[in-house]
N, C-alpha and C positions, 0 to 999 in steps of 0.2 A: 797737288792743289788741295787746299784746305776747304772743306765744305762748311757752309754756315750752319748754325744751329737749326734754323727752320727747315733747311733742306734735309739734314740728317733725321730730324724728327718725322718729316713727311715720308721719307724712305722707310723709316722704322714702322710707321703706321701701316703703310702698304704691305710691308713684309709680314707684319702680324695678321693683317687681313687675310692674306693668302694662306698663311699657316693655319689659322683658325677655320677658314672656309674648307680647307682640305679635311679637317677632322670634324667638321659639322658643329661648331660651337657658335652659332649665330646670335644666341641670346646673351652671350657674355660680352664683357667689355674689357679693355686693357687701357690703362692710363687715362681713364675717364672718357674713352671713346668706344662706342659700341661697334661690333663687327659689322652689323647692318649699315651703320653710318659710313664706315670706311668703304663698303662696297659701292656706295654712291660716287666715290672718287675714282674708281677704276677707269671709267671711260676717258677721264682727263689725263691719264698717265700712260696710256697704251697707244703706241703708233699703229697704223700709219695716219689715222685721222682722229687725233684726240679732240675732245670737245671741251669747251670751257667748264669749269667746275659748277655743279648745280648748287642751288640753295641748300639742298640736303647735305651735300658734301661739305660745304663751308660751315654749315651748322654743326656737323659732326666734329670738324677740326676746331671750332671755337671752344669746345669744352675740354680739349686735350690738355693733359699734364705733360708739357713738352720736356721738362727735365727727366721725367719717368721714361718717356718714349725714346729719349736719347740713348738709353741702354740697349736698344735694339737696332741701332743705326747700321751695323755692318752685316746684316743678314744676307746670305747669298740667294735667298728665295726670290728677291726682287728681279734679278737678272734671269733666273730660271723661268719666271712667269711672264717675261717680256715687258716688264714695266720699265719705262724710260726714266732714268734718274733725273735727267735734265727737266723733264716735264713735272716730275714729282717735286722738284726743288721750287718750282714756280707757284705751287698751290697756296702756301700761306700768303704770299703777296696778292695773288689773284683773289683770294677770299678776304683781303683786307683785315687780317688778324693782327690786332694791336698787341704790342708788348712781347712779341716773339723774340727771345734772346738771339743774339747774333752768332753765338758759338755753342758748341756742344761740349 
């Protein structure tokens, strides 16, 4: 099944968050999104009781360079960290991010 662009970008964002959190680079950003901003999205993509995305999460995603983030879409870190890809795929729509391309 082909994932849409917004889904792949969200997955990539979360993969990068996990990777950078492990090595302690919270002050950095990737593709116009800060690591601290991405951390705000974790409760929304981890089962068993995900929460709706916070304003902070959505604000972080608003500034994302989605074509840039698409380069990170296939990171295996997502599964290892227990992030649910289906939940991650819903974040751009839940945050009402306009102009998100439909494919990666």
